[in-house]
MARMAR-945405 format. One record per residue (C-alpha): residue in one letter; x, y, z. Coordinates in steps of 0.001 Angstrom, whole numbers, plus 500000, padded with zeros to 6 digits. Each point is the difference from the previous one (the first is absolute). Layout:
N
AXYZ...
END
This chain:
97
M448644581468146069R499471501077496409A503538499161498922G500537496965497793F503098498176498779N501803503053498619G499127502363502853L501036497564502721A503186499012498155A500859503717499753K499434500394503772V502348497088500646E502674501663497856T499615503558501316A498846499756503619L501677496722500969E502949500300497601D499672496340499093D499483497950496845P496406498736499588F501405497073497970S502365498918502803G497744497147501118H499140501686503293V496369500355501052F498776503586500383L496842500789501981F497943503180499906R497187500769502431G496962502167499419R499285503001502198R497318498259502082G502168496925500501N497519497447498698V501459499722496468I503474498930498923K501666499464496655V502924497634499531L502455500461497128W502651497422499134S501974498815497011T499845496388498828G502956500376497657D497900500316496863G497744502843501173L498354501744502935C497129498613502046L497549502212501858L497725498686502745S497396502059501803K498234498961503199R497284501733502009L499008498912503481E496269500079500608Q500625500576503721G503033501313501817R503221501465498649F503395498767498935I502560500394502794W502683502116498383P503648500126501094Q501686503253501016A502366500927497168D502640502392501272S502139499832496849G497181499386497510K500732496270499819V499099497166502326H501263496453499602L497546497275501052T500451496266500348Q497783497697497964A497970499251503139Q499513503703500770L498949500705496403S497546497109500075M498402501266503213L499863503576498685L498210498823496839E497483498094502137G499256503059502130I501635498463503098D501883502200502461W503417498649499040K501770502209502539Q498454498170502978P499032496497498836K498847497664502731H500319496246500075T496663498237500245Q501412497360502315P502947499833502419A503344498904498632M500652496267500102T502434498664502556M502463497387498786L500758497122502376
END
C-alpha cells in the first residue's frame, strides 16, 4: 500500500490493461484486507482515496481475469466494509395489495 498516484496508475495500465483516465473506479486492497485505495479520474486529474477499517476486513471479489465489475450498490457496500456478496434485508419484503 505504498503506491501513490503514479504507481497505481501504472498498475492499471500494465496489470489491468486499462486507461486510468477512463473514468472507471479502480480499487486496490492491502495484504491484510483492512486497507483499500481507490483511484479514479475526474476528467481534470486523478483522485486517490485511502480507507482503513479499524475492525474487520473488506470483502474482496474473486477476480478470475484480473478485473471485476461491480454495481454502484456493491461498491458502496464494499467501501463500508459490508459483505456485499450476501447482503440481507433487515425486514421482510413488502406485499402489495
